C-alpha positions in Angstrom: -11.5 -2.4 0.7 -11.4 0.0 -2.3 -12.3 3.0 -0.1 -11.4 5.4 -2.8 -15.1 5.4 -3.7 -16.3 8.9 -3.2 -12.7 10.0 -2.6 -9.7 10.7 -4.8 -7.5 7.8 -5.7 -5.0 8.0 -3.2 -0.1 -1.8 -3.1 3.5 -7.8 -5.8 1.5 -8.0 -8.0 0.1 -10.1 -10.7 -3.0 -9.9 -12.8 -6.0 -11.5 -11.2 -8.8 -12.0 -13.7 -10.8 -10.3 -16.3 -11.3 -6.9 -17.9 -8.5 -4.4 -17.3 -7.1 -6.6 -14.6 -6.4 -9.4 -17.1 -3.1 -9.1 -18.8 -2.1 -11.2 -21.8 -2.8 -15.0 -21.3 0.1 -17.1 -22.5 -0.1 -20.5 -24.3 1.1 -22.3 -21.1 -1.8 -20.8 -19.1 0.3 -18.2 -17.2 -0.7 -14.6 -17.1 1.6 -11.6 -17.5 2.0 -9.2 -14.6 -0.1 -6.1 -15.0 1.6 -2.9 -16.1 -0.1 -0.8 -13.4 -0.7 -2.1 -9.9 -2.8 -0.6 -7.2 -2.2 -1.9 -3.7 -4.3 -0.9 -0.7 -3.1 -1.6 2.8 -5.3 -1.9 5.9 -3.4 -2.0 9.2 -5.6 -3.7 11.9 -6.1 -2.8 15.5 -5.0 -5.5 18.0 -7.6 -8.3 18.2 -9.4 -7.1 15.1 -7.9 -9.5 12.5 -9.2 -12.9 11.5 -13.0 -13.6 11.3 -13.9 -10.0 12.4 -12.1 -8.5 9.4 -13.3 -11.2 7.0 -16.9 -10.4 8.0 -16.5 -6.7 7.4 -14.7 -7.2 4.1 -17.4 -9.6 2.9 -19.7 -6.6 2.6 -17.5 -5.1 -0.1 -17.3 -8.4 -1.9 -21.1 -8.7 -1.8 -21.5 -5.2 -3.2 -19.1 -6.1 -6.1 -21.0 -9.4 -6.8 -24.4 -7.6 -6.8 -23.1 -5.1 -9.3 -21.5 -7.9 -11.4 -18.4 -5.6 -11.5 -16.0 -6.7 -14.3 -12.8 -5.9 -12.5 -11.5 -8.2 -9.8 -9.1 -8.1 -6.9 -7.5 -10.5 -4.4 -6.6 -10.0 -0.8 -3.7 -11.2 1.3 -3.1 -11.3 5.1 0.3 -10.7 6.7 2.2 -13.6 8.2 5.1 -11.3 9.4 5.4 -7.8 10.5 2.4 -5.6 11.6 -1.0 -7.2 11.3 -2.4 -5.9 8.0 -4.2 -6.9 4.8 -3.3 -6.1 1.3 -5.8 -5.7 -1.6 -4.3 -6.1 -5.1 -5.8 -4.6 -8.3 -4.0 -4.8 -11.6 -4.6 -2.7 -14.8 -3.2 -2.6 -18.3 -2.8 1.2 -18.1 -3.5 4.3 -16.0 -6.4 5.0 -18.4 -7.9 1.6 -17.5 -7.5 2.5 -13.8 -9.3 5.8 -14.4 -12.1 4.1 -16.2 -12.7 1.7 -13.4 -12.6 4.3 -10.7 -14.9 6.7 -12.6 -17.4 3.8 -13.3 -17.5 2.9 -9.6 -18.0 6.5 -8.4 -20.9 6.9 -10.9 -22.6 3.7 -9.8 -24.8 5.2 -7.0 -25.9 1.8 -5.7 -22.4 0.4 -5.5 -21.1 3.6 -3.9 -23.8 3.6 -1.3 -23.0 0.0 -0.4 -19.4 0.8 -0.1 -20.1 3.8 2.2 -22.1 1.5 4.5 -19.4 -1.2 4.5 -16.7 1.3 5.1 -18.2 2.5 8.4 -18.0 -1.0 10.0 -14.6 -1.8 8.4 -13.1 1.5 9.5 -13.7 0.6 13.2 -11.2 -2.3 12.8 -8.4 -0.3 11.3 -5.5 1.7 12.9 -4.2 2.9 9.5 -5.0 2.8 5.8 -2.9 3.7 2.7 -2.7 3.0 -1.0 0.1 3.2 -3.6 0.4 2.7 -7.4 3.3 0.9 -9.1 4.4 0.2 -12.6 5.8 -3.1 -13.9 9.6 -3.4 -14.6 9.9 -6.3 -17.1 13.6 -5.8 -17.6 14.3 -6.5 -14.0 11.8 -9.4 -13.5 12.6 -13.1 -13.9 9.9 -15.4 -15.3 7.3 -13.0 -14.2 4.2 -14.7 -15.7 2.7 -17.3 -13.4 -0.6 -19.1 -12.9 -1.7 -16.6 -10.2 -4.8 -18.6 -9.2 -2.5 -21.5 -8.1 -0.5 -19.3 -5.7 -1.2 -19.3 -2.0 1.7 -17.3 -0.5 3.8 -14.3 -1.5 7.1 -13.0 -0.4 7.1 -9.2 -0.8 10.4 -7.4 -0.7 10.6 -3.6 -0.7 13.8 -2.0 -1.8 14.5 1.8 -1.5 17.4 2.9 -3.7 19.7 5.8 -2.8 19.2 9.0 -4.9 21.4 9.0 -8.0 22.1 5.3 -7.9 19.4 4.0 -10.2 21.9 2.6 -12.7 23.7 0.7 -9.9 20.3 -0.8 -8.9 19.6 -1.8 -12.5 23.0 -3.5 -12.7 22.4 -5.2 -9.4 18.9 -6.5 -10.4 20.3 -7.9 -13.6 23.2 -9.6 -11.7 20.6 -11.4 -9.7 18.8 -12.4 -12.9 22.1 -13.8 -14.3 22.8 -15.8 -11.1 19.4 -17.4 -11.1 19.0 -17.8 -14.9 19.8 -21.5 -14.8 17.7 -22.3 -11.7 14.3 -23.1 -13.3 12.1 -22.6 -10.3 13.4 -19.1 -9.5 11.0 -16.3 -10.4 10.0 -12.9 -9.4 8.2 -9.8 -10.7 9.3 -6.2 -9.9 7.3 -3.0 -9.9 8.6 0.6 -9.3 6.7 3.0 -7.2 4.8 5.7 -9.2 2.7 7.2 -6.4 2.3 6.8 -2.7 5.6 7.6 -0.9 8.0 10.5 -0.3 10.8 8.2 -1.5 11.0 8.3 -5.3 13.1 5.2 -6.0 11.2 2.3 -4.3 10.9 -1.1 -5.9 8.5 -4.0 -5.0 9.7 -7.5 -5.6 6.9 -10.2 -5.6 7.7 -13.9 -5.3 4.4 -15.9 -5.5 4.5 -19.5 -4.1 2.2 -22.5 -4.1 3.6 -23.7 -0.8 6.0 -22.5 1.9 8.2 -25.4 1.0 9.4 -23.1 -1.8 11.0 -20.9 0.8 13.1 -23.9 1.9 14.0 -24.4 -1.8 15.0 -20.7 -2.2 17.4 -21.0 0.7 18.8 -24.2 -0.8 19.3 -22.5 -4.2 21.5 -19.8 -2.7 24.6 -22.0 -3.0 23.8 -22.5 -6.8 23.4 -18.8 -7.1 26.8 -18.1 -5.6 28.4 -20.8 -7.8 26.8 -19.3 -10.9 28.2 -15.8 -10.2 31.6 -16.9 -8.9 33.9 -15.0 -6.6 34.1 -11.9 -8.9 30.4 -11.8 -9.4 29.6 -12.0 -5.7 32.2 -9.3 -5.0 30.5 -7.0 -7.5 27.1 -7.9 -6.0 28.3 -6.8 -2.6 29.7 -3.5 -4.0 26.5 -2.6 -5.8 24.3 -3.5 -2.8 26.4 -1.2 -0.5 26.4 1.6 -3.1 22.7 1.7 -4.1 20.4 0.2 -1.4 19.2 2.7 1.2 16.9 0.2 3.0 15.1 -3.1 2.4 12.3 -5.0 3.9 11.1 -8.6 3.4 7.6 -9.9 4.5 5.5 -13.0 4.0 1.8 -13.0 3.1 -1.0 -15.5 2.6 -3.9 -15.3 0.2 -7.3 -14.4 1.8 -10.0 -15.9 -0.4 -12.9 -14.8 1.8 -11.8 -11.2 1.4 -11.2 -11.4 -2.3 -13.3 -10.8 -5.4 -11.7 -13.2 -7.9 -12.9 -14.4 -11.3 -15.2 -17.4 -11.1 -12.7 -19.5 -13.1 -10.3 -19.4 -10.1 -12.5 -21.8 -8.2 -12.3 -24.2 -11.1 -8.6 -23.9 -11.5 -7.7 -24.3 -7.8 -10.8 -25.5 -5.9 -8.8 -26.3 -2.7 -8.0 -22.6 -2.3 -10.8 -20.7 -4.0 -13.8 -23.0 -3.9 -14.5 -21.9 -0.3 -15.1 -18.4 -1.7 -17.4 -19.6 -4.4 -19.4 -21.8 -2.0 -19.8 -19.0 0.5 -21.1 -16.7 -2.2 -23.6 -19.3 -3.4 -24.9 -19.8 0.2 -25.4 -16.1 0.6 -27.3 -15.8 -2.7 -29.5 -18.8 -1.8 -30.3 -17.2 1.6 -31.7 -14.0 0.1 -35.5 -13.7 0.3 -37.4 -14.4 -2.9 -39.0 -11.4 -4.6 
């Protein structure tokens, strides 16, 4: 995790905690999605997922905890597609990203701990990449959420045909119109800034507390069709055919033991995050006294 230490900076989602990663907190307790999103993907070799990967990633988490690093991240494991883990870091700006990266590279103790952890972690991986995204508020629907309450994410990647950005923008807003009166419908959209040869790529993140929300999303499709009507559905089909080059939809689950979340998350959602807090406390208690 965060193997850009000592290297140049080379992926739905939502702000996770404090410092640059904390976007504006709303009166209802939700947090706005960050303006800049860094996502790092680790593709695992067969048989190297699960506890083996958790153990190797815990070394990065311990290094962050020892440094009392102010920026936080959370990890997710794939439930569909290739076996992989995503590590999500949000920032208010590219300047904040630069400040965080410079600070980590100049912290010799932290850099050395990361170098040691990367050796063991690298043996488990078949591929690694990273990408940077910028938030698209105009295309998102009810983007702010209580991210610490979320356990699952649907991540949809849409590649738009060259020259069809305006069609895509109309299509995205047609979806917003169709789901406007369905209160539980929500998503956040980011556009790709760096990390792929395709220029017009969009990431749609749908965070969920439970997989029962997937059942509800399928049930809501009939309401969506009724809201748009026959003419709206026809226009949706036309725009989809005109502007979408490719699309991909995958499901992920939070990975608390591979995450470095704010301490408050364990208080807000102990069922999910307290296991992480307790594990950290046990490791601290097991250290030899000086």
